[in-house]
C-alpha positions as CSV (number, residue, x, y, z in Angstrom):
1,M,0.1,-0.1,0.0
2,R,1.2,3.5,-1.2
3,Y,1.2,6.1,1.7
4,L,1.6,10.0,1.1
5,I,3.3,11.4,4.5
6,C,2.7,15.1,5.3
7,Y,3.6,17.1,8.2
8,D,4.0,20.9,9.5
9,I,6.5,20.3,12.6
10,P,7.7,23.7,14.2
11,D,10.4,22.1,16.4
12,D,13.6,21.7,14.8
13,K,14.7,18.6,16.6
14,T,11.2,17.0,16.3
15,R,11.4,17.6,12.5
16,D,14.9,16.8,11.9
17,N,14.3,13.3,13.7
18,I,11.2,12.5,11.6
19,V,13.1,13.3,8.5
20,K,16.0,11.3,9.2
21,Y,14.0,8.1,10.1
22,L,11.5,8.7,6.8
23,E,14.4,9.1,4.6
24,R,15.3,5.5,5.0
25,F,12.6,4.0,3.1
26,A,10.4,6.7,1.6
27,W,11.0,9.5,-1.4
28,R,11.0,13.0,-0.7
29,V,8.1,14.4,-2.9
30,Q,8.3,18.0,-1.6
31,Y,9.7,19.6,1.6
32,S,7.3,18.6,4.1
33,V,5.8,15.4,2.0
34,F,7.4,12.3,1.8
35,S,5.8,8.9,-0.3
36,C,6.2,5.2,0.5
37,R,5.2,1.9,-0.2
38,L,4.5,-0.3,3.3
39,E,3.4,-3.4,2.8
40,T,3.1,-5.0,5.8
41,E,1.2,-4.1,9.0
42,R,4.3,-4.3,11.3
43,A,6.1,-1.2,9.2
44,T,3.2,1.0,9.6
45,S,2.7,0.3,13.4
46,S,6.6,1.2,13.2
47,L,6.3,4.2,11.5
48,E,3.5,5.2,13.8
49,R,5.4,4.7,17.3
50,F,8.4,6.7,16.1
51,I,6.1,9.3,15.1
52,G,3.8,9.6,18.1
53,N,7.6,9.4,20.3
54,H,8.6,12.4,18.7
55,C,5.4,14.4,18.4
56,R,3.1,15.6,20.7
57,L,-0.5,15.6,19.4
């Protein structure tokens, strides 16, 4: 399944951590937009956990 990940994160440190993580498996479409293919539920939940641990919603 293909995902489009968009973000607006004002905190530099948090944004840098998210970008470094996404660059390992996603393609940058624009400055704050990535596209990726996640085939398994495990990969999806890993991404959700990582973002959840680094962002306050």
